[in-house]
C-alpha positions in Angstrom: -7.2 -3.9 21.0 -8.7 -7.0 21.2 -7.9 -10.2 19.0 -4.6 -11.9 18.1 -1.8 -9.4 17.4 0.3 -9.3 14.7 3.0 -6.7 14.6 5.4 -6.8 11.5 8.4 -5.0 11.0 9.1 -4.5 7.3 10.8 -2.3 4.8 7.8 -3.2 2.6 4.7 -2.6 4.7 2.6 -2.6 1.8 3.0 -6.6 1.3 0.9 -7.0 4.4 -2.0 -8.2 5.1 -1.5 -9.5 1.1 -3.0 -12.9 0.7 -3.8 -12.5 4.6 -6.6 -10.4 3.6 -8.4 -13.0 1.7 -10.2 -16.3 2.8 -9.9 -17.4 6.2 -7.8 -15.2 7.4 -9.2 -12.2 5.6 -12.6 -12.8 7.5 -10.9 -13.5 10.7 -9.2 -9.8 10.2 -12.8 -7.9 9.7 -14.2 -10.0 12.3 -11.5 -8.8 14.6 -10.1 -12.2 15.5 -7.0 -11.2 14.5 -5.0 -7.9 14.0 -2.4 -6.7 11.5 -0.1 -4.1 12.2 2.7 -3.4 9.3 5.4 -0.8 10.5 7.9 0.5 8.0 11.7 0.2 9.5 12.5 3.1 7.3 10.5 5.2 8.9 12.9 5.2 12.3 15.8 6.2 9.8 17.4 9.2 11.0 19.5 10.8 8.1 17.3 12.8 5.3 17.5 9.6 3.0 16.2 7.4 5.2 19.2 4.8 5.4 18.7 1.6 7.2 21.3 -0.4 6.0 25.5 -0.1 5.9 28.3 -2.1 4.3 29.3 -5.5 6.8 31.7 -4.8 9.2 34.9 -7.1 8.5 34.2 -6.4 4.2 31.9 -8.8 2.7 29.1 -8.6 -0.1 25.9 -7.3 0.3 24.3 -4.7 3.0 23.3 -5.2 6.9 20.4 -3.7 8.4 21.6 -1.1 11.1 21.1 -2.0 14.7 20.3 1.4 15.8 17.4 1.8 13.1 16.2 -1.7 13.6 16.3 -1.4 17.6 14.4 1.9 17.5 11.5 0.3 15.4 11.4 -2.6 17.9 11.0 -0.4 21.0 8.4 1.8 19.5 6.2 -1.0 18.4 6.7 -3.7 21.4 7.6 -1.9 25.0 8.9 -3.6 28.0 5.3 -4.8 29.1 4.5 -6.3 25.8 4.7 -10.0 26.9 4.6 -11.3 23.0 7.4 -13.0 21.3 9.7 -11.4 18.9 10.6 -13.7 16.1 12.7 -12.8 13.2 12.3 -14.7 10.1 15.9 -16.5 9.2 17.1 -19.1 7.7 19.6 -20.1 10.5 16.8 -19.9 12.9 15.3 -23.1 14.5 12.3 -24.7 11.7 9.0 -23.7 12.5 6.7 -26.8 13.6 3.3 -27.1 14.5 3.9 -27.7 18.1 5.6 -24.2 18.0 2.7 -22.6 15.8 0.2 -23.7 18.7 2.6 -22.3 21.6 2.1 -18.7 19.7 -1.4 -19.0 18.9 -2.0 -19.5 23.0 -0.5 -16.2 23.4 -1.6 -12.6 22.7 0.2 -12.4 19.4 3.5 -11.9 17.7 6.2 -9.2 16.6 7.5 -10.5 13.3 11.1 -8.6 12.2 11.6 -9.1 8.4 15.2 -8.8 8.0 16.3 -7.8 4.3 19.8 -7.8 2.7 22.7 -9.6 3.7 21.5 -9.9 7.2 20.8 -8.2 10.1 23.3 -6.8 12.8 23.9 -9.5 15.5 23.8 -6.6 18.3 20.1 -6.2 18.0 19.1 -9.7 17.7 20.8 -10.2 20.9 19.9 -7.1 22.9 16.1 -7.1 21.6 16.0 -10.9 22.2 15.1 -12.0 18.9 13.9 -15.7 18.1 15.4 -16.4 14.9 12.4 -18.9 12.9 13.2 -20.7 9.5 10.4 -22.3 7.3 12.7 -24.0 5.2 16.5 -24.7 4.1 16.2 -22.1 1.0 16.5 -18.3 0.8 14.3 -16.0 -0.1 14.8 -12.6 -1.1 13.3 -11.1 2.5 11.4 -12.4 5.4 8.0 -11.1 4.3 7.1 -14.0 2.6 8.1 -16.4 5.3 6.3 -14.1 7.9 3.1 -14.5 5.9 3.5 -18.2 6.1 4.0 -18.3 9.8 0.9 -15.8 10.1 -1.5 -17.9 8.1 -0.3 -21.4 10.3 -1.4 -19.3 13.4 -4.1 -17.4 12.2 -6.3 -20.7 11.2 -5.8 -22.1 14.7 -7.3 -18.9 16.4 -10.5 -19.8 18.0 -13.3 -19.2 15.8 -11.5 -18.8 12.7 -12.3 -22.2 11.4 -16.0 -23.7 11.4 -14.6 -27.1 12.4 -12.1 -27.3 15.1 -11.7 -30.7 14.4 -10.2 -29.4 11.0 -7.4 -27.8 12.8 -6.7 -31.2 14.8 -6.8 -33.8 12.5 -4.1 -33.1 9.7 -0.4 -33.4 9.3 1.8 -32.7 12.1 -0.9 -32.6 14.8 -0.1 -36.0 16.0 3.5 -36.7 15.0 2.4 -37.9 11.5 1.7 -37.0 8.1 -2.3 -36.9 7.4 -3.7 -39.7 5.7 -5.4 -39.3 1.8 -8.5 -38.2 1.4 -11.2 -38.7 -0.8 -14.8 -37.3 -2.0 -17.2 -37.6 -4.6 -17.9 -38.6 -7.8 -17.2 -42.7 -6.2 -15.3 -43.6 -9.9 -13.2 -40.9 -11.3 -11.1 -42.3 -14.4 -11.6 -45.4 -13.7 -10.2 -45.0 -9.7 -12.5 -45.7 -6.8 -12.6 -44.6 -3.4 -11.1 -47.2 -1.0 -14.2 -49.6 0.3 -13.3 -48.8 3.9 -14.5 -45.4 3.6 -17.8 -45.9 2.4 -18.1 -49.3 4.6 -20.1 -47.1 7.7 -17.5 -49.0 10.2 -16.3 -46.0 11.8 -13.5 -48.2 13.7 -12.5 -49.7 10.3 -12.2 -46.2 8.8 -10.2 -44.7 11.8 -7.7 -47.9 11.9 -7.5 -47.3 7.9 -6.6 -43.4 8.1 -3.9 -44.1 10.9 -2.1 -46.7 8.9 -2.2 -44.7 6.0 -0.5 -41.9 8.0 2.1 -43.9 9.2 2.9 -45.6 5.6 3.0 -42.1 4.5 4.9 -40.4 7.4 7.6 -43.7 6.7 8.1 -42.8 3.0 8.3 -39.4 3.0 9.6 -38.2 6.7 10.7 -40.7 8.8 12.7 -38.6 10.4 9.1 -37.6 12.4 9.0 -41.5 13.7 10.1 -42.9 16.6 12.3 -46.1 16.6 9.4 -48.3 17.1 7.8 -46.9 13.9 5.4 -44.7 15.9 5.0 -41.1 15.7 7.8 -39.2 17.7 6.7 -37.0 20.5 7.0 -33.3 20.5 9.5 -31.1 23.0 
């Protein structure tokens, strides 16, 4: 199968492609630039009730996704020859960055595990080498919404998805800074005008203004992105 391959292990396969079936990602899906393969974890349960969870060892609230069921689902989706990274959406994972997104896009695709309930049995995380990834310091009902966010960030960078490749290279986080402000017609709206430098025709001045604005916004809103000298920190 050609295209960037996304396999999503979930208890709710009908959530995919969801919003990814529209706009840029939807058109890219139709063209075969990427492929969406939702896998129902419940299909790998072994009892008549299709049970996928059980009570936490040691007691406590909630339920835990079983290692045997999820492990079987992963094995059926991604064999030993599959080089795609196996990611699990988790609030305790490493924060997703634009740098990591570009690494993922450079590969053949991803295998995404969407957790539910109180968590996932640690043995399957360790045994199947799942990389835990977080999209923010907050809790969602499950990993599906986070998986859609990660996939959207990746799909838009697949060659051929965006009309102008520069659109993916000149925006927030690509150069360690937040993106500069944008303006377009009308020239005056509710008494506010477009900054004169943007209509001056001086391209060098425009570039200086945009970088200055990007640094200002980053310093105000995300100082953690800046190095000690006030410039963008380098990506690792």
